[in-house]
N, C-alpha and C positions, 0 to 999 in steps of 0.2 A: 171358557166362555167368553171370559176378559179380554182375551187374547184373538180370539175371532171379531169380536166386537172394535177392536182396535184397527185392527187389518179393514174391517169394514170402513172405518173413517177414514183410514189413510185413502184407499180408494175411492170412496165418494169425492174426497178433496181434490185428489188429481183431474177427477172427470170436470168439477167445478172450475179448477184452474184452467184446464185447456180451455173449457166453454166461455170463460170469460176472455181465452185470450183472442179467439176467434171473435166473439161479440166484439173487443175492441177493434179488430182489425176491418171486420163489416162497416163499425161505426167511420172508421178512418178514412174507408173507401168511398162510402156512400155518402158521409154528411161531410166530412171536413176535404177531402180531395175530390176537386170538380172533374176531374180528368172522365172518370168513368160518367158521369152525369151529363158533360159533353156528349159523350161516345152515344150516349141514348138518344141525342136528339140529332148528331152528325156523325155519318154512319163511314166518312172517309179523312183519313190524314193524311194529306200531299207533302212528301218532300220536294221543292222545288230548287233545283240549282241556280245559284246566283251566279252568271258570269261575269266576270270583271270587265270593265272597259281597257284595250290595250292602251299601252304608254304613248303618247305622242310625238312626234318627230318633228324636227327643226331642222333648217341651216343655219350655217354659222353665224347669219347675220339676225337669228331671231324669225325667221320668217315661217310661218306653220307648212310643212309638206304633208303630214300624213296626221289624219283624226279619224273620230268616229262616227258613224249614224247609225241610230235603232233602227233594227228589224227583231223578227219574232219568228219561231219554229212552232208549230202545231204537232203535239205529239198525242199517241193514242196509248191507252191501257186494255189491251185485247180482251179481257174478259169482264172487262165493266161496260164495255160496249153493247148498247140496245139498238132497236133498228130506228133511222133516221134516215132523213131526205139526202139522198146522196145527190140529187140531182141539184139542189141548192148550194152544198157543199163545193161540188165539181165548179160550178159556175162562179162562185165567189174567188175560190182559190184559181182558175182558169186553169183547172187540169182537166182531164177527162176520165169518165167512169171507170174504163178500165185501168186506167193510170190509178187511179185510188185503189180498185179492188188489189193492182197486185200489190201496193204499198202496204195495205192493212194485213193481205198474205203474208208476205215477208216480216211484219211484225207479230203477227201470230208464231211466225217458227221460230223467228227470234224467244221470243219469252209472252205467255199468255198475262202475265201477272206484272211485267215489267215495261215502262213507259219506253215507246220508238219514237221517234221522229218521221212523219210520215212528208209532212212540207216543210221546207227551210226556208228562210230568210224572206219570212212575210213582209212587205212593206207596212208603213204605219197606218197609212189610210185606209188599206185593208184590214189591217190586224182589228182597229176601231170598229170596223162595222163585225167582224167575226166575234169578237169580246162580247158585245150586244147580244149576240144570238145564240153563243155557245152553249147556253144551257138547252138546249134543245140537241145537243150531241152528247150524248152521256159517254163517259169514258174517254173524251177528249179533252187536253188543257192544253195552254200555250206557256211559253216562257221566253222572255226577252233575249237577245244578244244584241249585241253592235258588228257592224261591217265596217271595214276600212272604207275613207274615203282620200282621194288625192286632190290636193290645192293647186298641182298642175300636171298636164299632160306630159310630163318629161319625168327622166331618171329611173323608169322601170327596171333598168339592170341592176342599179345601185340600191333604189328602196325594196325591190322584191314585191311579193304577194302571199295572199294568206290562204290557207287550203284546208278541207277535210283531212282529217288523220288517217293515216292507211294501218294494217294490221302491223308492219314494223315500228310504226311510232306507238303504237298501243303495247308493245311488247315490250320495248325500250324503257319506256317512261310510266311509271302507272298514274303519273298526274292526270291524266287524258282518259275519257271515255269514249264510246262509240260515238261518232256526229263532232267530238268537238274539232274545234280549229286550230291551226300549227302555222306557225311561216317555214314555206316553202323555199322561198329565194331570198337574196339579197340580204339588207338589214334583218329582215324581216326575221329571217332563216338564223343568221349569226348570232342576232340578240333576241331570241326567242325567249328565252328564261327569264331575262330581265324585262321583256315588252308585256307577257302574257298575266302578269299579276297573280292573284290565289284566288281561287273558287269560293263560294260562300253558300251557305243552305240556309233556307226559309222554309220553315214548318205551318202549313195552311190548313185550316178547317173546310172542308168541301162539304154541302150540303145535297141532298138526294139528287137535287138537279144539276150537278156540278158546278154549283156556283158557289166561288170562295167566301166564306164566312167571317175570315179573319186569322189574324195571327193564333198560333197554336201557343197555351199558356201564355199569352202577353206578349211571345217572340223571346222570352228567354232560355231557348234551346237555340237559337238562331245563330248563323257566325256567317258575320260581314265578309262580303267579298274586297280583294284587296286591289285596287285599279294596278296597271303596270306601270313601271320607270318609265319617265319620259326620256327622250335621247336628243342630243344635239350633235346633227352632223357635222362634218367640214365641209359637205357641200355648199357651193356658193350658188344660188339657186338664177341667179342673174345670168351667171357665165356658164351654167346649163343650159339654160334656154337658149342660148346663143350659141351653144357648142351644136345644140340637136338642131338647130335651125339654120345651119353651117352645112350640117350633114345632111340635110334633107336631099332626095332623089341619088343617093349615092351610096355606097358600099364602103364600110371604114370605120375609123374610130377616133376619139380624142381623150386622151388622160392630162389632167393638168394638177400638179404637185406643188404645195408649199415646201422648199426644200428646206427650211427651218425646222420643221415639224414633221414631215412626212405626210401631213394630212391632204386629201384628197378634194381638190377645189371644184373638179368637173371629172367626170367617167361618163363617156358618151358613146354607144357604138349603135351601128345606123347599117341596115332599116331597124329601126325600133318599133315601139307600141305604147298607147296610151296605157299607163296602169290601173287607169278605173274598168278598162275592160273586161280585168279579171276579178270583180267584185259580183255579189250578188246571183241571183238566177240565171242570168245571162253569161255567167263565167263558163262554163261547161261548154257551150259553145262558140263562145269565142276562142277558149283556147284551143279546141280543135281546128278553129278557122286559122290561126297561128300559126298550129303545129303542121298544117298544110298547104301555108304559105312559102313558094320555092325561094322567096329572099329571105326565108328563115329570121325572121324578126325576133324569135326567141334566144338565138345565139348571141352571145356575149363575147363580141369580136374583142373589146378591151382586155379580158382576162384569158379567153379561149383561142383565139385566134394564134398563130404562129406564123411569123413570115421571116423571110432574112432579112437584116437588118438592112443589108446595104452601105452604102457611104458612109451611113452615122457610125457605121461601128469600127472607121478607121481610126476616130480619134482614142478609143481603147487599146487599139494596136500600137498605135504613138506613146503612149503612158505604158503601156507594158516594156516597150523595148527601151523607155526612158528608165524605170526603174532596174529595169536587168543592165543596164549602161551598154547596150549593144549601138545606141544611138545620142546625140547628144543635139545641142543649139546648132555646134558649129557641122554637124552631118550634111552632106549635099548628096543627093540621087540625080544621074542624068533620067530627061526621060525623052523618047523619041516618035512622041504622039500615040498614031494609030500605028507605027511600025514598030512599038515597042514588043519584046518578049520576056516573058512568056503572057503578060497579061496585058492587053493595048489599054492605052489610055484615051478616051473620047474626049477629053478636055485641052482645048489650046493655052498654051501656055509658056512662058519661060522655061530654060532649062541649065543649068541643073537648079536643083530647089532645095530649102532648108526646111524644116516641118513645119514652119510657120506658114509658109506659103504652101507647101504642101496640103495643108489640111484647108487652106483657104481655096485651091483650086482644084482640090479633091483627087490631086495624082495619083491613078493605080500604081504606076513606077514605084514611085517613092513606096509607097504602102507595102509592095511587093517584097521591096528590098528591106525594108522595116521589118516583117512578118520574116523572112528567112533570116534575119539577124539573130533570133532568139532561136532559132533552131539548131544554127552553127555555132554557138556559145556552148553547146553540150555535146557529151562523146557519140550519144544516138538520137535520131529524129525522135523517138519516144520519150526520152527526156525531156526534150526543148518542146515537144508537144505538151508535154505534162505540164511544164511551168508556164507554157502560155495558157493553157486551160485553166490552172489555178488562178490564174489573174483575173479570167474572164469570170470565173465562177465569184471571186470576190466583190463585183460588183453586182451580184444578184441573179444574173443571166446564167441560166441552164438549171438554175431550182427553183421551186415556189418560193415566193419573197415572204408569204404568210400574210395577205391582206385579208382584213376581216369581212368578208367577202366570199360565199364557196363558189366552187369549182372553178379555181385559179390552176391554170396549166404550169409547168416547168419549164416549156421550151425546148430546144433542142441542142445540145453540146456534146456530143460524140466522145466517149472516154478513147484513149490509144488503143484499146483491146478491138474495138469496131474496126478501125483500118486496120488491124493487125487479120482479122477474120479476111476483110474484104482483098487485101492487096497481098499478104502474106508475113510473118513475124520479119521485121529488118528490111523488108523491102518495098517500104515508102519514107519517105520524106516530104520538105515543105512544098519541093514542086508538085506532088502530088496533090496536096490539100491547098493549094494554092488558092482557091475561092474564098477560104476563110480570110484572107488578108484584105479583100475588100468585102467582106460581110454577106457572103453568098454559100455556094453548097451546103454542106448539111448542119450549117447554124441557122437556127430556128429563134424568135424571140417574140415573146407576146408586148402590145403596146404599152402594157404598163410597164413590164420591164425596163422598156426602151425611155421613159420618162422618168423612170427612177435611176436608172445608169445616169441620165442629163442631170439629174438633183444630184448625184454624188459630184457630178463633174464641177455644178454651183457653188456646191460646199467644200471642196478643194481635198474631197477625200473621204467623205462619210456620208452615210443616208441614214435616214428613219425607217423603220419598215411602215410603207405607205396604209393608211387607213381611213376608213369614210366615217368613222365616230369618232367625235373630239371630246364629248361629256356626256357621262349616263348619272342619271339623277340618284342622289343617295350611292353613288357607285365610284368603280375609277376603272378608267380605259387600262388594258393590259400594260405591265412595265417595259414588256419588249416593245410595244410601240414608243416608248419614249426614250430607247438606246440607241445612241450613235453604234453604226455598224462601219468600221472603218474597212475602205478597199485596197488598201496594203499598197498605196505609190504615197512616196514623199509629196509633202505638199507644194513644194519648188516646180514641180513637175507640170502644175497644172495652169500656170501664168501664160506659158509659150502655146500653150493648146489650146486655151480660151483667147488668146491676142487673134490665132489663126480661125476659128469659131467667129470672132466679130468682124473680120474681115471678110469671111464668106459671106455675111450679112450685108455689109457695107460698099465693097469692092469688087464685086462680082456683077457681071451683066446677069447672070441666071436668077438673082436673089433680090433683081429690084423691087418684084412685088412685095417683098417683105418688110422692107425697111420701115421704122416707124418716128416719124421725126420725133426727136429728143429723149429717145428712149434707146438706149445701147442694148441692144440684144447680140447675142451670141448663141448659133446657130451652125448646124451642118444637114443638109440634103441628103436624100439616097433615092436612088432610083431602082425597084427592086424586081428582078425578072420573075415573069409571069408567065408559065407554059401554056396558062387556059384562055391568054388575050392580052389586052396591053397591060405593059409594065405597073407596078404598082408606085406612087408616089408617097416619100416621106419625107418627114422632118421631125428634127427635134432641136429643142433651143432652151433657154432661160433667159431671165430679164429682171433687172436691169443687171448689169455685169458686176456691180458691187451692191453689196447686198441684196441677192437675186430674192424676187416674194414669188416668182412662178416657174416652173419647169413644165415643158408639155411637150408631148408628141401627137403626131398627127400621123394616121394611115389612111391613105385613100386609096380604094382597090381601082384596078385600071384606069390610076389618074395620069398615067404616060410618062411624066418626071416629077422628080421630087418640088422643083420650084414651081410647077406649074399649077397646083391644088394644093398640097399639103403644107410648103412654106408660106402661101397667102392668109390660108384659112389659118395656119397655128399665130401668124404675127398680126390677124384681127381679133382672135381671142385675146391675145397679150396687152394688146393697146384698148382693148374691152375692160381688161380687169386693173389694169394699171389706171388709165385716165377716166373709165366709165363711160366713156363713147367713143365713138369713130368720128376721126378728123374730116373734114369737110373735102381734104385732098386725096383721101383714100377711100370716099363712100365709093367711086367708080368699081375697085376693087372687091368691094361688099357687095357691090350687086353682082357683080360677075361671078363670085363665088356662089350667091344666093340661087342664080338662074342654071347655074353648070348641073345637068342632068347625065351622070355617070352609071345609068343602070345599066346601058347598053356594057358588054364588057370589053368591044373593039371601039377605040375612041381612035380619030386621028389626029395625028402627030402635028 
């Protein structure tokens, strides 16, 4: 009996203990913890993503290039939707009823329980009206976003634009969700992880009328968004504006580099477009219009167009031959002008010439003999070609330079195997590929590569990887942008070549439009054969000769001769950058270049 009583007391004690535990739990939930009391009067807890403002982009002088403006998205959670005034909502948002119904159906198919964006990028004035009346639309809510805004209508190919993520973006990076924005091109794409910032989250209490009542638990569970990092670009916006102005009504490009750093001062491609066209709800329509434009304004000629370099390439051939010791300052070659074989020379000058005057006069005969001398030094033509090709590669031609912008092309510099396939192994020589001696044939170079090659000459034998961002807030640009890339040519070989380039600007009739009073500019013109119309106009230069501050390349498609458009445009840009203005005596040249319309591929000679 006593044993039974003891057991009953134990069982009763267990029940009492369990009861006390449950009672204490209920007391905590109903009295001490306000959460469930809150839920009794407020039936929805909403998580709202806080999108960070993207980092700002400045030019090298502190001018603001890209900033942010507010915009808003309207989201819907289908299972919470009740009957509403569709006509009013459609009129307010400027969409059709059919469009709204299709978007709602898409949201239902995605998820009945998760919010979906149905209208993006609502402007602030529309948002203000919508927010006051949102209680009428149960199941709908808004979220704040930012859109990019551009201070200047230029530099579209440098700055790039932002667009909505695609499926591959979502798969590649777990940071993004459907409807998020991402850098699609330019700086916006390359530096996306720096610019985008970090998302935050806010928990809100929403009443039965779909109105936010306040933060959940005073915001203790909120996570603040972290704004993106600001960038300082290398672009000089004044020079960029002037470059794009000079390129109006032309097809072509300008690339200007600071030789001592590799920083790009201006990078322009024409035709171009206002970067503001690809912002907001008009972005899709504007993009389709740009894509359909036969002038191809979306194509970045500075990085993606591959042209023969023409006579600008002669300087490199001379440097390679000097390094190979197949020519020197005492070398002379004769020239018979237009009767010269196997490459006729179209320039009138004295004969024979040394290398300085050959560069000054752009003598095809001298350059053919110079090119051939490298081949004849080696037992086979293929060996000679490979040595020559290696010299060209060291200048960053025939391979991507690694600029911090997407879609750079490598150009064209065939391997010896290419000629083996075309002509047969051992059945070709310098004569077969003689067009390479004067920058034609299978050789293709981008305007960026041409400017960089000129910067290497300005530096007397090295270059820095070209880049368009010079500083990252709380970050560092990659070390490869700060490393010298040596081209493998002895420094003493550059001075006679540079002397020839300076004389080409200052002492020839063809370059008189490119002379800048008080500035020693060293340059080389080029005329590039064009099978589709008038020849292209090409020019590369750097200035001043000592302590160079700018190296530049200009390509003008269908510009007829190098000295006709490319050289004057380059000289105006150099003068503008170094002097901050154009001298009175050269204003007529500026007017002539600004007024020129070369969109017709056939130009009078």
